[in-house]
C-alpha positions as protocol buffer text, in pm:
chain_id: "A"
residue {
  index: 1
  type: MET
  ca { x: 16637 y: 18153 z: 11028 }
}
residue {
  index: 2
  type: PHE
  ca { x: 16287 y: 18304 z: 11123 }
}
residue {
  index: 3
  type: GLY
  ca { x: 16097 y: 18586 z: 10936 }
}
residue {
  index: 4
  type: THR
  ca { x: 16049 y: 18599 z: 10524 }
}
residue {
  index: 5
  type: GLY
  ca { x: 15987 y: 18972 z: 10510 }
}
residue {
  index: 6
  type: SER
  ca { x: 16213 y: 19151 z: 10318 }
}
residue {
  index: 7
  type: TRP
  ca { x: 16507 y: 19160 z: 10516 }
}
residue {
  index: 8
  type: GLY
  ca { x: 16474 y: 18830 z: 10685 }
}
residue {
  index: 9
  type: THR
  ca { x: 16471 y: 18669 z: 10313 }
}
residue {
  index: 10
  type: ALA
  ca { x: 16781 y: 18926 z: 10198 }
}
residue {
  index: 11
  type: PHE
  ca { x: 16982 y: 18825 z: 10500 }
}
residue {
  index: 12
  type: ALA
  ca { x: 16894 y: 18415 z: 10420 }
}
residue {
  index: 13
  type: MET
  ca { x: 17013 y: 18479 z: 10099 }
}
residue {
  index: 14
  type: ILE
  ca { x: 17341 y: 18656 z: 10231 }
}
residue {
  index: 15
  type: LEU
  ca { x: 17373 y: 18319 z: 10424 }
}
residue {
  index: 16
  type: THR
  ca { x: 17320 y: 18047 z: 10182 }
}
residue {
  index: 17
  type: GLU
  ca { x: 17573 y: 18320 z: 9932 }
}
residue {
  index: 18
  type: ALA
  ca { x: 17802 y: 18254 z: 10224 }
}
residue {
  index: 19
  type: GLY
  ca { x: 17781 y: 17905 z: 10154 }
}
residue {
  index: 20
  type: THR
  ca { x: 17603 y: 17855 z: 10513 }
}
residue {
  index: 21
  type: ARG
  ca { x: 17360 y: 17562 z: 10473 }
}
residue {
  index: 22
  type: THR
  ca { x: 17018 y: 17792 z: 10543 }
}
residue {
  index: 23
  type: THR
  ca { x: 16701 y: 17674 z: 10645 }
}
residue {
  index: 24
  type: LEU
  ca { x: 16419 y: 17977 z: 10629 }
}
residue {
  index: 25
  type: TRP
  ca { x: 16100 y: 17943 z: 10854 }
}
residue {
  index: 26
  type: GLY
  ca { x: 15804 y: 18121 z: 10776 }
}
residue {
  index: 27
  type: ARG
  ca { x: 15411 y: 18155 z: 10851 }
}
residue {
  index: 28
  type: ARG
  ca { x: 15219 y: 18150 z: 10553 }
}
residue {
  index: 29
  type: GLU
  ca { x: 15270 y: 17850 z: 10367 }
}
residue {
  index: 30
  type: GLU
  ca { x: 15233 y: 17987 z: 10012 }
}
residue {
  index: 31
  type: ILE
  ca { x: 15524 y: 18235 z: 10086 }
}
residue {
  index: 32
  type: VAL
  ca { x: 15731 y: 17933 z: 10215 }
}
residue {
  index: 33
  type: LYS
  ca { x: 15626 y: 17699 z: 9888 }
}
residue {
  index: 34
  type: ALA
  ca { x: 15693 y: 17981 z: 9699 }
}
residue {
  index: 35
  type: ILE
  ca { x: 16068 y: 18037 z: 9796 }
}
residue {
  index: 36
  type: ASP
  ca { x: 16111 y: 17661 z: 9800 }
}
residue {
  index: 37
  type: ARG
  ca { x: 15937 y: 17575 z: 9450 }
}
residue {
  index: 38
  type: ASP
  ca { x: 16008 y: 17929 z: 9254 }
}
residue {
  index: 39
  type: GLN
  ca { x: 16332 y: 18030 z: 9460 }
}
residue {
  index: 40
  type: GLU
  ca { x: 16133 y: 18356 z: 9504 }
}
residue {
  index: 41
  type: ASN
  ca { x: 15909 y: 18575 z: 9833 }
}
residue {
  index: 42
  type: PRO
  ca { x: 15658 y: 18710 z: 9575 }
}
residue {
  index: 43
  type: ASP
  ca { x: 15536 y: 18901 z: 9865 }
}
residue {
  index: 44
  type: TYR
  ca { x: 15848 y: 19118 z: 9980 }
}
residue {
  index: 45
  type: LEU
  ca { x: 16104 y: 19036 z: 9715 }
}
residue {
  index: 46
  type: PRO
  ca { x: 15885 y: 19008 z: 9386 }
}
residue {
  index: 47
  type: GLY
  ca { x: 16087 y: 18968 z: 9096 }
}
residue {
  index: 48
  type: VAL
  ca { x: 16417 y: 18857 z: 9287 }
}
residue {
  index: 49
  type: LYS
  ca { x: 16581 y: 18502 z: 9206 }
}
residue {
  index: 50
  type: LEU
  ca { x: 16657 y: 18375 z: 9552 }
}
residue {
  index: 51
  type: PRO
  ca { x: 16958 y: 18077 z: 9603 }
}
residue {
  index: 52
  type: ALA
  ca { x: 16810 y: 17703 z: 9467 }
}
residue {
  index: 53
  type: ALA
  ca { x: 17025 y: 17555 z: 9749 }
}
residue {
  index: 54
  type: LEU
  ca { x: 16793 y: 17817 z: 10025 }
}
residue {
  index: 55
  type: ARG
  ca { x: 16522 y: 17609 z: 10163 }
}
residue {
  index: 56
  type: ALA
  ca { x: 16191 y: 17754 z: 10372 }
}
residue {
  index: 57
  type: THR
  ca { x: 15941 y: 17561 z: 10574 }
}
residue {
  index: 58
  type: THR
  ca { x: 15679 y: 17632 z: 10822 }
}
residue {
  index: 59
  type: ASP
  ca { x: 15821 y: 17409 z: 11076 }
}
residue {
  index: 60
  type: PRO
  ca { x: 16005 y: 17516 z: 11342 }
}
residue {
  index: 61
  type: ALA
  ca { x: 16202 y: 17224 z: 11438 }
}
residue {
  index: 62
  type: GLU
  ca { x: 16288 y: 17175 z: 11064 }
}
residue {
  index: 63
  type: ALA
  ca { x: 16444 y: 17528 z: 11045 }
}
residue {
  index: 64
  type: LEU
  ca { x: 16610 y: 17459 z: 11363 }
}
residue {
  index: 65
  type: ASP
  ca { x: 16746 y: 17088 z: 11315 }
}
residue {
  index: 66
  type: GLY
  ca { x: 17117 y: 17118 z: 11383 }
}
residue {
  index: 67
  type: ALA
  ca { x: 17117 y: 17481 z: 11345 }
}
residue {
  index: 68
  type: ASP
  ca { x: 17491 y: 17704 z: 11486 }
}
residue {
  index: 69
  type: PHE
  ca { x: 17266 y: 17989 z: 11465 }
}
residue {
  index: 70
  type: ALA
  ca { x: 16913 y: 18066 z: 11480 }
}
residue {
  index: 71
  type: VAL
  ca { x: 16915 y: 18411 z: 11335 }
}
residue {
  index: 72
  type: LEU
  ca { x: 16566 y: 18579 z: 11410 }
}
residue {
  index: 73
  type: ALA
  ca { x: 16395 y: 18854 z: 11164 }
}
residue {
  index: 74
  type: VAL
  ca { x: 16041 y: 18910 z: 11317 }
}
residue {
  index: 75
  type: PRO
  ca { x: 15856 y: 19230 z: 11407 }
}
residue {
  index: 76
  type: SER
  ca { x: 16027 y: 19329 z: 11750 }
}
residue {
  index: 77
  type: GLN
  ca { x: 15676 y: 19328 z: 11907 }
}
residue {
  index: 78
  type: THR
  ca { x: 15597 y: 18970 z: 11823 }
}
residue {
  index: 79
  type: LEU
  ca { x: 15917 y: 18846 z: 11924 }
}
residue {
  index: 80
  type: ARG
  ca { x: 15860 y: 18723 z: 12299 }
}
residue {
  index: 81
  type: GLN
  ca { x: 15545 y: 18516 z: 12208 }
}
residue {
  index: 82
  type: ASN
  ca { x: 15752 y: 18353 z: 11910 }
}
residue {
  index: 83
  type: LEU
  ca { x: 16062 y: 18278 z: 12051 }
}
residue {
  index: 84
  type: ALA
  ca { x: 15861 y: 18102 z: 12348 }
}
residue {
  index: 85
  type: ALA
  ca { x: 15747 y: 17876 z: 12095 }
}
residue {
  index: 86
  type: TRP
  ca { x: 16005 y: 17825 z: 11925 }
}
residue {
  index: 87
  type: VAL
  ca { x: 16279 y: 17744 z: 12237 }
}
residue {
  index: 88
  type: PRO
  ca { x: 16219 y: 17423 z: 12287 }
}
residue {
  index: 89
  type: HIS
  ca { x: 16381 y: 17333 z: 11923 }
}
residue {
  index: 90
  type: LEU
  ca { x: 16678 y: 17514 z: 12003 }
}
residue {
  index: 91
  type: PRO
  ca { x: 17028 y: 17327 z: 11981 }
}
residue {
  index: 92
  type: PRO
  ca { x: 17186 y: 17359 z: 12335 }
}
residue {
  index: 93
  type: ASP
  ca { x: 17495 y: 17539 z: 12182 }
}
residue {
  index: 94
  type: SER
  ca { x: 17323 y: 17737 z: 11928 }
}
residue {
  index: 95
  type: VAL
  ca { x: 17394 y: 18132 z: 11907 }
}
residue {
  index: 96
  type: LEU
  ca { x: 17081 y: 18352 z: 11872 }
}
residue {
  index: 97
  type: VAL
  ca { x: 17075 y: 18612 z: 11648 }
}
residue {
  index: 98
  type: SER
  ca { x: 16857 y: 18920 z: 11616 }
}
residue {
  index: 99
  type: LEU
  ca { x: 16808 y: 19110 z: 11331 }
}
residue {
  index: 100
  type: MET
  ca { x: 16534 y: 19344 z: 11458 }
}
residue {
  index: 101
  type: LYS
  ca { x: 16556 y: 19694 z: 11532 }
}
residue {
  index: 102
  type: GLY
  ca { x: 16349 y: 19787 z: 11779 }
}
residue {
  index: 103
  type: ILE
  ca { x: 16270 y: 19814 z: 12184 }
}
residue {
  index: 104
  type: GLU
  ca { x: 15965 y: 19628 z: 12322 }
}
residue {
  index: 105
  type: LEU
  ca { x: 15658 y: 19809 z: 12429 }
}
residue {
  index: 106
  type: GLY
  ca { x: 15606 y: 19805 z: 12853 }
}
residue {
  index: 107
  type: THR
  ca { x: 15930 y: 19618 z: 12925 }
}
residue {
  index: 108
  type: ALA
  ca { x: 16126 y: 19910 z: 12720 }
}
residue {
  index: 109
  type: LYS
  ca { x: 16404 y: 19608 z: 12656 }
}
residue {
  index: 110
  type: ARG
  ca { x: 16605 y: 19556 z: 12392 }
}
residue {
  index: 111
  type: MET
  ca { x: 16586 y: 19234 z: 12156 }
}
residue {
  index: 112
  type: SER
  ca { x: 16858 y: 19092 z: 12286 }
}
residue {
  index: 113
  type: GLU
  ca { x: 16750 y: 19118 z: 12649 }
}
residue {
  index: 114
  type: VAL
  ca { x: 16423 y: 18971 z: 12541 }
}
residue {
  index: 115
  type: ILE
  ca { x: 16604 y: 18680 z: 12422 }
}
residue {
  index: 116
  type: ARG
  ca { x: 16836 y: 18612 z: 12670 }
}
residue {
  index: 117
  type: GLU
  ca { x: 16508 y: 18652 z: 12930 }
}
residue {
  index: 118
  type: VAL
  ca { x: 16255 y: 18444 z: 12742 }
}
residue {
  index: 119
  type: ALA
  ca { x: 16558 y: 18165 z: 12614 }
}
residue {
  index: 120
  type: GLY
  ca { x: 16715 y: 18132 z: 12902 }
}
residue {
  index: 121
  type: VAL
  ca { x: 17078 y: 18192 z: 12739 }
}
residue {
  index: 122
  type: PRO
  ca { x: 17376 y: 18379 z: 12831 }
}
residue {
  index: 123
  type: GLU
  ca { x: 17463 y: 18739 z: 12688 }
}
residue {
  index: 124
  type: GLU
  ca { x: 17749 y: 18498 z: 12527 }
}
residue {
  index: 125
  type: ARG
  ca { x: 17498 y: 18326 z: 12354 }
}
residue {
  index: 126
  type: VAL
  ca { x: 17327 y: 18618 z: 12147 }
}
residue {
  index: 127
  type: ALA
  ca { x: 17414 y: 18801 z: 11902 }
}
residue {
  index: 128
  type: VAL
  ca { x: 17323 y: 19122 z: 11685 }
}
residue {
  index: 129
  type: ILE
  ca { x: 17323 y: 19278 z: 11364 }
}
residue {
  index: 130
  type: SER
  ca { x: 17259 y: 19630 z: 11207 }
}
residue {
  index: 131
  type: GLY
  ca { x: 17391 y: 19899 z: 10971 }
}
residue {
  index: 132
  type: PRO
  ca { x: 17290 y: 20033 z: 10664 }
}
residue {
  index: 133
  type: ASN
  ca { x: 17120 y: 19729 z: 10551 }
}
residue {
  index: 134
  type: LEU
  ca { x: 16857 y: 19804 z: 10275 }
}
residue {
  index: 135
  type: ALA
  ca { x: 16717 y: 19485 z: 10178 }
}
residue {
  index: 136
  type: GLY
  ca { x: 16592 y: 19649 z: 9804 }
}
residue {
  index: 137
  type: GLU
  ca { x: 16985 y: 19707 z: 9724 }
}
residue {
  index: 138
  type: ILE
  ca { x: 17079 y: 19390 z: 9909 }
}
residue {
  index: 139
  type: VAL
  ca { x: 16915 y: 19156 z: 9681 }
}
residue {
  index: 140
  type: GLN
  ca { x: 17041 y: 19352 z: 9427 }
}
residue {
  index: 141
  type: ARG
  ca { x: 17408 y: 19241 z: 9513 }
}
residue {
  index: 142
  type: GLN
  ca { x: 17528 y: 19606 z: 9545 }
}
residue {
  index: 143
  type: PRO
  ca { x: 17821 y: 19655 z: 9806 }
}
residue {
  index: 144
  type: ALA
  ca { x: 17679 y: 19686 z: 10150 }
}
residue {
  index: 145
  type: ALA
  ca { x: 17875 y: 19650 z: 10497 }
}
residue {
  index: 146
  type: THR
  ca { x: 17697 y: 19560 z: 10842 }
}
residue {
  index: 147
  type: VAL
  ca { x: 17838 y: 19518 z: 11197 }
}
residue {
  index: 148
  type: VAL
  ca { x: 17796 y: 19172 z: 11399 }
}
residue {
  index: 149
  type: ALA
  ca { x: 17814 y: 19208 z: 11732 }
}
residue {
  index: 150
  type: CYS
  ca { x: 17819 y: 18995 z: 12061 }
}
residue {
  index: 151
  type: VAL
  ca { x: 18028 y: 19061 z: 12408 }
}
residue {
  index: 152
  type: ASP
  ca { x: 18169 y: 18712 z: 12297 }
}
residue {
  index: 153
  type: GLU
  ca { x: 18441 y: 18800 z: 12010 }
}
residue {
  index: 154
  type: LYS
  ca { x: 18467 y: 18460 z: 11883 }
}
residue {
  index: 155
  type: VAL
  ca { x: 18139 y: 18449 z: 11865 }
}
residue {
  index: 156
  type: ALA
  ca { x: 18098 y: 18724 z: 11644 }
}
residue {
  index: 157
  type: GLU
  ca { x: 18413 y: 18612 z: 11410 }
}
residue {
  index: 158
  type: ARG
  ca { x: 18222 y: 18274 z: 11348 }
}
residue {
  index: 159
  type: LEU
  ca { x: 17877 y: 18462 z: 11240 }
}
residue {
  index: 160
  type: GLN
  ca { x: 18093 y: 18741 z: 11021 }
}
residue {
  index: 161
  type: GLU
  ca { x: 18223 y: 18442 z: 10854 }
}
residue {
  index: 162
  type: ALA
  ca { x: 17887 y: 18271 z: 10813 }
}
residue {
  index: 163
  type: CYS
  ca { x: 17774 y: 18580 z: 10619 }
}
residue {
  index: 164
  type: HIS
  ca { x: 18078 y: 18722 z: 10448 }
}
residue {
  index: 165
  type: VAL
  ca { x: 17999 y: 18720 z: 10037 }
}
residue {
  index: 166
  type: PRO
  ca { x: 18320 y: 18885 z: 9890 }
}
residue {
  index: 167
  type: PRO
  ca { x: 18298 y: 19108 z: 9736 }
}
residue {
  index: 168
  type: TRP
  ca { x: 17955 y: 19264 z: 9815 }
}
residue {
  index: 169
  type: PHE
  ca { x: 17850 y: 19215 z: 10152 }
}
residue {
  index: 170
  type: ARG
  ca { x: 18144 y: 19298 z: 10420 }
}
residue {
  index: 171
  type: PRO
  ca { x: 18057 y: 19194 z: 10812 }
}
residue {
  index: 172
  type: TYR
  ca { x: 18255 y: 19398 z: 11070 }
}
residue {
  index: 173
  type: THR
  ca { x: 18238 y: 19240 z: 11403 }
}
residue {
  index: 174
  type: ASN
  ca { x: 18217 y: 19468 z: 11763 }
}
residue {
  index: 175
  type: THR
  ca { x: 18171 y: 19365 z: 12082 }
}
residue {
  index: 176
  type: ASP
  ca { x: 17928 y: 19656 z: 12184 }
}
residue {
  index: 177
  type: VAL
  ca { x: 17580 y: 19525 z: 12166 }
}
residue {
  index: 178
  type: VAL
  ca { x: 17423 y: 19782 z: 12365 }
}
residue {
  index: 179
  type: GLY
  ca { x: 17563 y: 20055 z: 12081 }
}
residue {
  index: 180
  type: VAL
  ca { x: 17472 y: 19868 z: 11792 }
}
residue {
  index: 181
  type: GLU
  ca { x: 17121 y: 19785 z: 11919 }
}
residue {
  index: 182
  type: LEU
  ca { x: 17065 y: 20117 z: 12028 }
}
residue {
  index: 183
  type: GLY
  ca { x: 17195 y: 20246 z: 11719 }
}
residue {
  index: 184
  type: GLY
  ca { x: 16976 y: 20038 z: 11462 }
}
residue {
  index: 185
  type: ALA
  ca { x: 16631 y: 20068 z: 11682 }
}
residue {
  index: 186
  type: VAL
  ca { x: 16646 y: 20479 z: 11738 }
}
residue {
  index: 187
  type: LYS
  ca { x: 16744 y: 20568 z: 11378 }
}
residue {
  index: 188
  type: ASN
  ca { x: 16459 y: 20433 z: 11273 }
}
residue {
  index: 189
  type: VAL
  ca { x: 16254 y: 20694 z: 11486 }
}
residue {
  index: 190
  type: ILE
  ca { x: 16471 y: 20981 z: 11388 }
}
residue {
  index: 191
  type: ALA
  ca { x: 16366 y: 20828 z: 11014 }
}
residue {
  index: 192
  type: LEU
  ca { x: 16031 y: 20925 z: 11141 }
}
residue {
  index: 193
  type: ALA
  ca { x: 16115 y: 21277 z: 11241 }
}
residue {
  index: 194
  type: VAL
  ca { x: 16288 y: 21357 z: 10857 }
}
residue {
  index: 195
  type: GLY
  ca { x: 16013 y: 21156 z: 10671 }
}
residue {
  index: 196
  type: VAL
  ca { x: 15714 y: 21422 z: 10838 }
}
residue {
  index: 197
  type: ALA
  ca { x: 15982 y: 21709 z: 10737 }
}
residue {
  index: 198
  type: ALA
  ca { x: 16032 y: 21557 z: 10398 }
}
residue {
  index: 199
  type: GLY
  ca { x: 15658 y: 21555 z: 10373 }
}
residue {
  index: 200
  type: MET
  ca { x: 15566 y: 21874 z: 10521 }
}
residue {
  index: 201
  type: GLY
  ca { x: 15807 y: 22000 z: 10199 }
}
residue {
  index: 202
  type: LEU
  ca { x: 16094 y: 22119 z: 10420 }
}
residue {
  index: 203
  type: GLY
  ca { x: 16475 y: 22163 z: 10282 }
}
residue {
  index: 204
  type: ASP
  ca { x: 16791 y: 21950 z: 10333 }
}
residue {
  index: 205
  type: ASN
  ca { x: 16916 y: 22188 z: 10621 }
}
residue {
  index: 206
  type: VAL
  ca { x: 16621 y: 22083 z: 10893 }
}
residue {
  index: 207
  type: ARG
  ca { x: 16683 y: 21694 z: 10744 }
}
residue {
  index: 208
  type: ALA
  ca { x: 17017 y: 21765 z: 10832 }
}
residue {
  index: 209
  type: MET
  ca { x: 16938 y: 21920 z: 11138 }
}
residue {
  index: 210
  type: LEU
  ca { x: 16713 y: 21622 z: 11220 }
}
residue {
  index: 211
  type: MET
  ca { x: 16940 y: 21382 z: 11164 }
}
residue {
  index: 212
  type: THR
  ca { x: 17273 y: 21536 z: 11342 }
}
residue {
  index: 213
  type: ARG
  ca { x: 17065 y: 21635 z: 11656 }
}
residue {
  index: 214
  type: GLY
  ca { x: 16902 y: 21228 z: 11589 }
}
residue {
  index: 215
  type: LEU
  ca { x: 17277 y: 21130 z: 11648 }
}
residue {
  index: 216
  type: ALA
  ca { x: 17290 y: 21323 z: 11936 }
}
residue {
  index: 217
  type: GLU
  ca { x: 16999 y: 21178 z: 12111 }
}
residue {
  index: 218
  type: ILE
  ca { x: 17129 y: 20838 z: 12042 }
}
residue {
  index: 219
  type: SER
  ca { x: 17445 y: 20905 z: 12232 }
}
residue {
  index: 220
  type: ARG
  ca { x: 17279 y: 21037 z: 12512 }
}
residue {
  index: 221
  type: LEU
  ca { x: 17102 y: 20739 z: 12542 }
}
residue {
  index: 222
  type: GLY
  ca { x: 17373 y: 20501 z: 12481 }
}
residue {
  index: 223
  type: ALA
  ca { x: 17617 y: 20659 z: 12750 }
}
residue {
  index: 224
  type: ALA
  ca { x: 17341 y: 20618 z: 12997 }
}
residue {
  index: 225
  type: LEU
  ca { x: 17309 y: 20245 z: 12914 }
}
residue {
  index: 226
  type: GLY
  ca { x: 17688 y: 20224 z: 12865 }
}
residue {
  index: 227
  type: ALA
  ca { x: 17790 y: 20209 z: 12506 }
}
residue {
  index: 228
  type: ASP
  ca { x: 18101 y: 20278 z: 12386 }
}
residue {
  index: 229
  type: PRO
  ca { x: 18050 y: 20626 z: 12217 }
}
residue {
  index: 230
  type: HIS
  ca { x: 18271 y: 20575 z: 11970 }
}
residue {
  index: 231
  type: THR
  ca { x: 17972 y: 20323 z: 11790 }
}
residue {
  index: 232
  type: PHE
  ca { x: 17780 y: 20565 z: 11735 }
}
residue {
  index: 233
  type: SER
  ca { x: 18023 y: 20699 z: 11452 }
}
residue {
  index: 234
  type: GLY
  ca { x: 18019 y: 20367 z: 11275 }
}
residue {
  index: 235
  type: LEU
  ca { x: 17818 y: 20160 z: 11053 }
}
residue {
  index: 236
  type: ALA
  ca { x: 17554 y: 20086 z: 11350 }
}
residue {
  index: 237
  type: GLY
  ca { x: 17518 y: 20455 z: 11413 }
}
residue {
  index: 238
  type: MET
  ca { x: 17577 y: 20743 z: 11153 }
}
residue {
  index: 239
  type: GLY
  ca { x: 17566 y: 20470 z: 10917 }
}
residue {
  index: 240
  type: ASP
  ca { x: 17230 y: 20325 z: 10946 }
}
residue {
  index: 241
  type: LEU
  ca { x: 17081 y: 20677 z: 11041 }
}
residue {
  index: 242
  type: VAL
  ca { x: 17214 y: 20809 z: 10710 }
}
residue {
  index: 243
  type: ALA
  ca { x: 17089 y: 20534 z: 10489 }
}
residue {
  index: 244
  type: THR
  ca { x: 16753 y: 20515 z: 10703 }
}
residue {
  index: 245
  type: CYS
  ca { x: 16674 y: 20894 z: 10690 }
}
residue {
  index: 246
  type: SER
  ca { x: 16775 y: 20928 z: 10321 }
}
residue {
  index: 247
  type: SER
  ca { x: 16663 y: 20631 z: 10118 }
}
residue {
  index: 248
  type: PRO
  ca { x: 16313 y: 20620 z: 9951 }
}
residue {
  index: 249
  type: LEU
  ca { x: 16342 y: 20253 z: 10051 }
}
residue {
  index: 250
  type: SER
  ca { x: 16294 y: 20311 z: 10412 }
}
residue {
  index: 251
  type: ARG
  ca { x: 15980 y: 20240 z: 10543 }
}
residue {
  index: 252
  type: ASN
  ca { x: 16047 y: 20477 z: 10872 }
}
residue {
  index: 253
  type: ARG
  ca { x: 16125 y: 20762 z: 10620 }
}
residue {
  index: 254
  type: THR
  ca { x: 15861 y: 20684 z: 10387 }
}
residue {
  index: 255
  type: PHE
  ca { x: 15575 y: 20670 z: 10691 }
}
residue {
  index: 256
  type: GLY
  ca { x: 15691 y: 20982 z: 10835 }
}
residue {
  index: 257
  type: GLU
  ca { x: 15655 y: 21184 z: 10448 }
}
residue {
  index: 258
  type: ASN
  ca { x: 15317 y: 21018 z: 10471 }
}
residue {
  index: 259
  type: LEU
  ca { x: 15215 y: 21149 z: 10834 }
}
residue {
  index: 260
  type: GLY
  ca { x: 15384 y: 21500 z: 10656 }
}
residue {
  index: 261
  type: ARG
  ca { x: 15161 y: 21499 z: 10373 }
}
residue {
  index: 262
  type: GLY
  ca { x: 14864 y: 21499 z: 10600 }
}
residue {
  index: 263
  type: MET
  ca { x: 14734 y: 21131 z: 10584 }
}
residue {
  index: 264
  type: SER
  ca { x: 14617 y: 21002 z: 10942 }
}
residue {
  index: 265
  type: LEU
  ca { x: 14800 y: 20724 z: 11085 }
}
residue {
  index: 266
  type: ALA
  ca { x: 14512 y: 20510 z: 11049 }
}
residue {
  index: 267
  type: GLU
  ca { x: 14522 y: 20585 z: 10620 }
}
residue {
  index: 268
  type: VAL
  ca { x: 14928 y: 20543 z: 10650 }
}
residue {
  index: 269
  type: VAL
  ca { x: 14923 y: 20243 z: 10883 }
}
residue {
  index: 270
  type: ALA
  ca { x: 14647 y: 20063 z: 10597 }
}
residue {
  index: 271
  type: LYS
  ca { x: 14895 y: 20210 z: 10307 }
}
residue {
  index: 272
  type: THR
  ca { x: 15182 y: 20040 z: 10461 }
}
residue {
  index: 273
  type: LYS
  ca { x: 15254 y: 19663 z: 10355 }
}
residue {
  index: 274
  type: GLN
  ca { x: 15519 y: 19637 z: 10587 }
}
residue {
  index: 275
  type: THR
  ca { x: 15662 y: 19698 z: 10944 }
}
residue {
  index: 276
  type: ALA
  ca { x: 15756 y: 19993 z: 11039 }
}
residue {
  index: 277
  type: GLU
  ca { x: 15987 y: 19959 z: 11369 }
}
residue {
  index: 278
  type: GLY
  ca { x: 15991 y: 20302 z: 11454 }
}
residue {
  index: 279
  type: VAL
  ca { x: 15598 y: 20406 z: 11487 }
}
residue {
  index: 280
  type: LYS
  ca { x: 15556 y: 20126 z: 11791 }
}
residue {
  index: 281
  type: SER
  ca { x: 15877 y: 20176 z: 11912 }
}
residue {
  index: 282
  type: CYS
  ca { x: 15902 y: 20525 z: 11944 }
}
residue {
  index: 283
  type: GLU
  ca { x: 15705 y: 20500 z: 12245 }
}
residue {
  index: 284
  type: SER
  ca { x: 15938 y: 20272 z: 12423 }
}
residue {
  index: 285
  type: VAL
  ca { x: 16255 y: 20434 z: 12326 }
}
residue {
  index: 286
  type: LEU
  ca { x: 16106 y: 20738 z: 12481 }
}
residue {
  index: 287
  type: GLU
  ca { x: 16018 y: 20506 z: 12821 }
}
residue {
  index: 288
  type: LEU
  ca { x: 16357 y: 20380 z: 12794 }
}
residue {
  index: 289
  type: ALA
  ca { x: 16493 y: 20741 z: 12798 }
}
residue {
  index: 290
  type: ARG
  ca { x: 16237 y: 20866 z: 13073 }
}
residue {
  index: 291
  type: ARG
  ca { x: 16370 y: 20591 z: 13288 }
}
residue {
  index: 292
  type: HIS
  ca { x: 16752 y: 20673 z: 13261 }
}
residue {
  index: 293
  type: GLY
  ca { x: 16712 y: 21061 z: 13276 }
}
residue {
  index: 294
  type: VAL
  ca { x: 16764 y: 21148 z: 12939 }
}
residue {
  index: 295
  type: GLU
  ca { x: 16647 y: 21391 z: 12725 }
}
residue {
  index: 296
  type: MET
  ca { x: 16533 y: 21319 z: 12407 }
}
residue {
  index: 297
  type: PRO
  ca { x: 16335 y: 21635 z: 12188 }
}
residue {
  index: 298
  type: ILE
  ca { x: 16278 y: 21466 z: 11865 }
}
residue {
  index: 299
  type: THR
  ca { x: 16198 y: 21140 z: 11997 }
}
residue {
  index: 300
  type: GLU
  ca { x: 15929 y: 21290 z: 12197 }
}
residue {
  index: 301
  type: VAL
  ca { x: 15758 y: 21512 z: 11930 }
}
residue {
  index: 302
  type: VAL
  ca { x: 15755 y: 21203 z: 11700 }
}
residue {
  index: 303
  type: VAL
  ca { x: 15548 y: 21038 z: 11955 }
}
residue {
  index: 304
  type: GLY
  ca { x: 15370 y: 21335 z: 11977 }
}
residue {
  index: 305
  type: VAL
  ca { x: 15272 y: 21275 z: 11640 }
}
residue {
  index: 306
  type: VAL
  ca { x: 15205 y: 20971 z: 11601 }
}
residue {
  index: 307
  type: HIS
  ca { x: 15049 y: 20849 z: 11880 }
}
residue {
  index: 308
  type: GLU
  ca { x: 14891 y: 21200 z: 12054 }
}
residue {
  index: 309
  type: GLY
  ca { x: 14755 y: 21418 z: 11775 }
}
residue {
  index: 310
  type: LEU
  ca { x: 15046 y: 21656 z: 11725 }
}
residue {
  index: 311
  type: SER
  ca { x: 15030 y: 21796 z: 11416 }
}
residue {
  index: 312
  type: PRO
  ca { x: 15369 y: 21792 z: 11200 }
}
residue {
  index: 313
  type: SER
  ca { x: 15351 y: 22197 z: 11190 }
}
residue {
  index: 314
  type: GLU
  ca { x: 15315 y: 22196 z: 11599 }
}
residue {
  index: 315
  type: ALA
  ca { x: 15607 y: 21956 z: 11627 }
}
residue {
  index: 316
  type: ALA
  ca { x: 15831 y: 22195 z: 11425 }
}
residue {
  index: 317
  type: THR
  ca { x: 15742 y: 22466 z: 11629 }
}
residue {
  index: 318
  type: LEU
  ca { x: 15799 y: 22258 z: 11950 }
}
residue {
  index: 319
  type: LEU
  ca { x: 16153 y: 22146 z: 11833 }
}
residue {
  index: 320
  type: MET
  ca { x: 16262 y: 22553 z: 11721 }
}
residue {
  index: 321
  type: SER
  ca { x: 16087 y: 22714 z: 12017 }
}
residue {
  index: 322
  type: ARG
  ca { x: 16327 y: 22501 z: 12292 }
}
residue {
  index: 323
  type: ALA
  ca { x: 16566 y: 22713 z: 12485 }
}
residue {
  index: 324
  type: PRO
  ca { x: 16882 y: 22785 z: 12283 }
}
residue {
  index: 325
  type: LYS
  ca { x: 17210 y: 22587 z: 12462 }
}
residue {
  index: 326
  type: PRO
  ca { x: 17587 y: 22509 z: 12334 }
}
residue {
  index: 327
  type: GLU
  ca { x: 17659 y: 22229 z: 12075 }
}
residue {
  index: 328
  type: ARG
  ca { x: 17904 y: 22010 z: 12255 }
}
residue {
  index: 329
  type: TYR
  ca { x: 17929 y: 21610 z: 12227 }
}
residue {
  index: 330
  type: GLY
  ca { x: 17627 y: 21448 z: 12416 }
}
residue {
  index: 331
  type: VAL
  ca { x: 17419 y: 21774 z: 12467 }
}
């Protein structure tokens, strides 16, 4: 298990409580020692008691020793470089599992595509996990569900068993890796937009509009990439979108709120302790959409606000001044 951020640590807790022997790798020795010694991650989950059986290490070989699953929970834009260093330690039949919700800058590749390319493994050995999984609630053992996706259904079922913790954590399986990944990555961009609107003091009508039209953008891109349209009405689509756009625990929504209140990008970045994946991925999501001829107006204005100096009020005007059209699925 790689990554000691809030979601990586929370998922390590899930695996351990499901009875899966888990070793958590971290880059920072002080966090690793705190997890091993005190069963606490003081930087990302202060005050949360982690299972005594959870181990932590700074040695990737130790973390991967005998592992059936190599779970990756590092920032999306660091995956390629990090994974290249870990590949020599991978057991020959291990399944690589992505918890990451981003699209790689430059290549516009999904995380599973980066994993397959760097590790040189077939798609049957790559799985993704996505859904409405706010770490702050999960570590309090509040009920939550997620989606475990792999093109090999048997692999998905094995991973489902490894992280099933009745009665509070319920994983579902899916074979639509493309749809599950896109739902997780693009919802962060929509959450930025919802956060900006909230920061401007706009109300529930605007938020509902952005979420539903945001789902249409996700669905259009998914259709262009061959995803199953039903995925977007489930946990990895609508479920994750609602949670990320609505919760004060959402990093991307909070980041957007600060922009909407008038803070500069540099000020918000300085204030943000953890990675808000949508901030960088919005550019690669838009690039992916343009490569496939998919119109994504909300994503376009998010890129404008975050990276191109567009003001929130200008962004709102651009969206609301677009030509009217019928509302149909995928339009």
